[in-house]
VMD Tcl script that draws the C-alpha trace (Angstrom):
set ca {
  {36.01 153.24 16.00}
  {39.02 154.52 14.19}
  {38.63 153.55 10.47}
  {42.09 152.04 10.38}
  {41.40 149.94 13.48}
  {38.01 148.95 11.94}
  {39.74 147.70 8.81}
  {42.25 145.71 10.87}
  {39.48 144.06 12.94}
  {37.59 143.11 9.77}
  {40.80 141.72 8.19}
  {41.47 139.63 11.31}
  {37.96 138.23 11.28}
  {37.98 137.38 7.58}
  {41.55 136.03 7.35}
  {42.95 134.81 10.65}
  {39.80 133.66 12.49}
  {38.96 130.89 9.98}
  {42.56 129.59 10.23}
  {42.43 129.78 14.05}
  {39.07 128.06 14.11}
  {40.25 125.14 11.88}
  {43.39 124.66 13.98}
  {41.28 124.42 17.14}
  {38.29 122.46 15.76}
  {39.80 119.41 14.01}
  {40.42 117.73 17.41}
  {36.67 117.36 17.92}
  {36.60 115.14 14.81}
  {39.14 112.72 16.27}
  {36.72 110.60 18.19}
  {39.02 107.74 19.05}
  {41.86 107.69 21.62}
  {44.44 105.06 22.13}
  {46.56 105.47 25.33}
  {50.00 103.96 26.13}
  {51.70 105.42 29.23}
  {52.17 109.15 28.68}
  {51.12 108.99 24.98}
  {47.48 109.56 23.88}
  {46.82 109.04 20.20}
  {43.78 110.80 18.74}
  {42.35 109.52 15.43}
  {39.17 108.87 13.56}
  {37.98 106.22 11.05}
  {35.34 108.48 9.45}
  {35.12 111.85 7.79}
  {37.72 114.13 6.21}
  {40.36 113.35 8.83}
  {39.88 109.58 8.75}
  {42.72 107.15 8.45}
  {42.93 105.68 4.92}
  {41.24 102.29 4.67}
  {44.58 100.54 4.30}
  {45.65 102.03 7.62}
  {42.54 100.92 9.42}
  {43.50 97.24 9.29}
  {43.49 95.59 12.75}
  {45.40 92.28 12.23}
  {45.53 91.30 15.87}
  {41.75 92.11 16.45}
  {42.38 94.29 19.53}
  {40.13 97.09 18.12}
  {43.14 99.37 17.52}
  {44.33 99.86 13.91}
  {47.87 98.45 13.39}
  {48.90 101.91 12.09}
  {47.97 103.59 15.35}
  {49.43 100.82 17.57}
  {52.66 100.86 15.58}
  {53.13 104.55 16.25}
  {52.47 104.00 19.93}
  {54.93 101.12 20.07}
  {57.72 103.15 18.54}
  {57.09 106.08 20.84}
  {57.16 103.87 23.90}
  {60.41 102.20 22.81}
  {61.88 105.63 22.17}
  {60.82 106.84 25.61}
  {62.28 103.76 27.32}
  {65.55 104.02 25.50}
  {66.12 107.78 25.53}
  {64.85 108.48 29.06}
  {65.42 105.25 30.98}
  {68.72 104.18 29.33}
  {70.35 107.24 27.76}
  {69.16 109.49 30.70}
  {67.85 112.39 28.67}
  {65.32 114.32 30.82}
  {61.76 113.65 29.78}
  {60.13 116.79 28.40}
  {57.18 116.47 30.76}
  {59.75 116.57 33.65}
  {61.55 119.69 32.51}
  {60.70 123.03 34.20}
  {59.48 124.53 30.91}
  {56.60 122.01 30.84}
  {56.16 120.03 33.96}
  {53.66 122.31 35.71}
  {51.55 122.61 32.53}
  {51.56 119.28 30.64}
  {51.23 115.67 31.81}
  {50.63 113.93 28.51}
  {52.03 113.86 24.98}
  {49.11 113.89 22.60}
  {49.45 112.52 19.11}
  {47.05 113.92 16.46}
  {46.70 111.86 13.29}
  {45.46 114.25 10.68}
  {46.01 115.03 6.97}
  {49.11 117.24 6.95}
  {51.70 117.77 4.16}
  {54.73 116.77 6.32}
  {55.44 113.46 8.06}
  {55.32 114.97 11.50}
  {55.51 118.14 13.53}
  {56.14 118.47 17.22}
  {54.89 121.64 18.95}
  {56.51 123.44 21.83}
  {53.38 125.21 23.08}
  {51.40 123.46 25.81}
  {47.76 122.64 24.96}
  {46.57 123.76 28.46}
  {42.96 122.67 27.84}
  {44.14 119.07 27.35}
  {47.14 119.21 29.69}
  {49.53 118.15 26.91}
  {52.31 118.68 24.45}
  {51.17 117.88 20.93}
  {52.79 116.03 17.95}
  {50.96 115.80 14.69}
  {51.53 112.91 12.30}
  {50.46 112.27 8.76}
  {47.71 109.74 8.12}
  {50.01 107.85 5.76}
  {53.41 107.28 7.20}
  {55.41 104.45 5.62}
  {55.59 101.26 7.76}
  {59.33 101.67 8.50}
  {59.33 105.34 9.27}
  {61.20 106.71 12.26}
  {59.23 109.92 12.35}
  {57.78 109.21 15.85}
  {61.27 108.82 17.29}
  {62.48 111.94 15.48}
  {59.60 114.13 16.67}
  {59.80 112.79 20.22}
  {63.43 113.85 20.31}
  {62.32 117.38 19.27}
  {60.17 117.47 22.42}
  {63.28 116.50 24.45}
  {65.19 119.31 22.77}
  {62.40 121.80 23.57}
  {62.59 120.76 27.14}
  {66.25 121.52 27.41}
  {66.41 124.85 25.63}
  {64.63 127.73 23.84}
  {67.14 127.52 21.01}
  {65.24 126.27 18.03}
  {67.72 126.82 15.19}
  {67.21 124.17 12.51}
  {70.86 123.19 11.99}
  {70.90 122.09 15.58}
  {67.39 120.72 15.90}
  {67.17 118.74 12.77}
  {70.79 117.56 12.72}
  {70.50 116.13 16.19}
  {67.21 114.54 15.47}
  {68.65 112.77 12.44}
  {71.47 111.62 14.70}
  {69.09 110.06 17.19}
  {67.45 108.02 14.42}
  {70.55 105.86 14.37}
  {69.60 104.54 17.82}
  {67.03 102.50 15.89}
  {68.74 102.27 12.52}
  {71.46 99.73 11.69}
  {75.02 101.11 11.80}
  {75.96 104.72 12.48}
  {75.49 107.86 10.42}
  {77.84 109.32 7.88}
  {80.06 112.17 8.92}
  {82.43 114.82 7.58}
  {85.42 116.66 9.05}
  {84.51 119.35 11.45}
  {84.57 123.01 10.23}
  {88.10 124.40 10.10}
  {87.27 128.02 9.23}
  {84.73 130.70 10.04}
  {83.39 130.36 6.52}
  {82.66 126.71 7.11}
  {80.92 127.50 10.34}
  {78.73 130.01 8.58}
  {77.94 127.44 5.93}
  {77.06 124.88 8.71}
  {74.61 127.25 10.37}
  {72.70 127.65 7.10}
  {72.08 123.93 6.70}
  {69.16 121.95 7.99}
  {69.08 118.16 7.72}
  {72.57 118.18 6.09}
  {73.91 119.24 9.47}
  {73.54 115.63 10.63}
  {77.00 115.01 9.10}
  {78.38 117.58 11.62}
  {76.57 116.05 14.62}
  {77.54 112.59 13.63}
  {81.22 113.71 13.48}
  {81.01 115.27 16.98}
  {79.45 112.03 18.17}
  {82.00 109.79 16.58}
  {85.09 111.70 17.70}
  {83.91 111.94 21.34}
  {82.75 108.32 21.89}
  {84.98 106.02 23.93}
  {82.55 103.13 24.09}
  {82.84 101.93 20.50}
  {79.35 103.41 20.04}
  {77.52 100.44 21.62}
  {74.78 100.52 24.21}
  {72.71 97.93 26.08}
  {68.95 97.98 25.95}
  {66.29 95.39 26.75}
  {64.13 95.51 23.61}
  {60.39 95.35 24.10}
  {58.48 96.67 21.08}
  {58.48 95.47 17.51}
  {57.39 96.99 14.23}
  {54.03 95.38 13.69}
  {54.45 95.43 9.92}
  {57.92 93.81 9.78}
  {57.81 91.78 13.03}
  {61.30 93.04 13.81}
  {62.40 94.96 16.91}
  {62.53 98.76 16.32}
  {66.13 98.81 17.59}
  {68.29 96.97 15.02}
  {71.84 96.78 16.45}
  {72.13 98.75 19.72}
  {74.74 101.10 18.26}
  {74.82 104.93 18.51}
  {77.87 107.18 18.87}
  {78.13 110.14 21.22}
  {75.12 109.80 23.52}
  {76.83 111.56 26.45}
  {78.33 114.36 24.35}
  {74.98 115.29 22.77}
  {73.30 115.16 26.21}
  {76.04 117.44 27.64}
  {75.62 119.89 24.75}
  {71.88 120.11 25.46}
  {72.67 120.73 29.12}
  {74.96 123.63 28.08}
  {72.19 125.01 25.92}
  {70.20 125.41 29.11}
  {72.94 127.57 30.56}
  {73.41 129.73 27.51}
  {69.77 130.33 26.63}
  {69.37 131.95 30.11}
  {72.30 134.16 29.18}
  {70.57 135.16 25.88}
  {67.33 135.80 27.64}
  {69.07 138.15 30.04}
  {71.01 139.86 27.17}
  {67.90 140.56 25.10}
  {65.36 141.03 27.91}
  {63.32 137.89 27.16}
  {61.32 136.09 29.79}
  {62.73 132.63 30.46}
  {60.12 130.73 28.47}
  {58.39 133.52 26.62}
  {60.52 133.78 23.48}
  {58.78 134.29 20.24}
  {59.21 131.80 17.41}
  {61.44 134.32 15.64}
  {63.62 134.72 18.76}
  {63.93 130.96 19.14}
  {65.13 130.55 15.60}
  {67.28 133.76 15.42}
  {70.75 133.51 13.92}
  {71.85 135.34 17.07}
  {71.59 132.00 18.81}
  {74.21 130.38 16.63}
  {77.09 131.75 18.66}
  {75.70 130.39 21.92}
  {74.96 126.98 20.39}
  {78.57 126.89 19.28}
  {79.83 127.94 22.68}
  {77.83 125.14 24.18}
  {79.65 122.72 21.84}
  {82.99 124.31 22.62}
  {82.47 124.06 26.36}
  {81.46 120.40 26.04}
  {84.33 119.45 23.74}
  {86.86 121.32 26.00}
  {86.02 119.00 28.85}
  {86.87 115.87 26.81}
  {90.07 114.02 27.69}
  {92.44 113.01 24.96}
  {91.16 115.52 22.42}
  {92.50 114.96 18.92}
  {93.82 117.74 16.74}
  {90.56 117.98 14.75}
  {88.64 118.76 17.94}
  {91.29 121.19 19.17}
  {91.31 123.05 15.83}
  {87.51 123.22 15.89}
  {87.49 124.69 19.33}
  {89.98 127.34 18.16}
  {87.74 128.19 15.17}
  {84.78 128.69 17.51}
  {86.83 131.03 19.56}
  {87.73 133.05 16.44}
  {84.12 133.07 15.42}
  {83.12 134.38 18.89}
  {85.72 137.20 18.58}
  {84.46 138.15 15.17}
  {80.79 138.25 16.30}
  {81.66 140.32 19.41}
  {83.67 142.75 17.26}
  {80.70 143.11 14.83}
  {78.27 143.65 17.70}
  {80.63 146.33 19.20}
  {80.87 148.14 15.90}
  {77.03 148.05 15.48}
  {76.59 149.43 19.00}
  {78.98 152.35 18.34}
  {77.27 153.16 15.03}
  {73.94 153.48 16.78}
}
mol new
graphics top color blue
foreach p $ca { graphics top sphere $p radius 0.5 }
foreach p [lrange $ca 0 end-1] q [lrange $ca 1 end] { graphics top cylinder $p $q radius 0.2 }
display resetview
């Protein structure tokens, strides 16, 4: 064997294999499963991945820890509201996943973040996977937030954080009281550039889009079913959320534009690398999706019209820069 190749093989075995092995072995320690509809929650009460004792309490004596049942209840309420009422397409029904996954598996393990939704199908277990911390606070909306990420993955390969996280913060107000804070839409190319560098702060932008486009006074009707076990209150507080249709239409336009990007860069439809999914090159097409959606609104106010014009100027600038780069090569 070539010495260089030999060194690379040894490096892979010593460094990457242990990481890979851990990532694929912890599931065997999760010896308990709680199933509600499409959700399967994997957890354990013993060993290094065990729920803390305080989260093993089973107050209704149904042999399911309240902590586990509460996560399932929130996920089911989220699915009923977002899919049945708001008419977002369920991720398991989207072409990207429907022939590969039939469940959403929840893994309760010791992780440093509250939750993480994956966009890669676990083909062995026929599922998409969301990982949750073992110690979420009782009133957390992390399950709703991460479930919405799966919905986003189903619509598009675009995984730019200013879009993903801002929209996921917006959907939390389907359960929270009131509506989210918002700021005036970007009025210059500089402000657009600043927006695309944000993460959770971008929620102010998405809330503004939602607020300006909503003609229903931001109210929706929903038959509440599930309560937070720890507070004995329904997960949905006031049936108020702005801009449901506008966000859904923007996601639908993502589907159109990500096909255009795939063709432009020679990607397969669903074979984008993580880097390609998060590339700043996607920002233009995300903005064009927003522009197209806003352009179809009736009775657009001056703020929306000005923002559409800024997006068009941004598009012209990007295309000019791409043309110059192409010539220089």
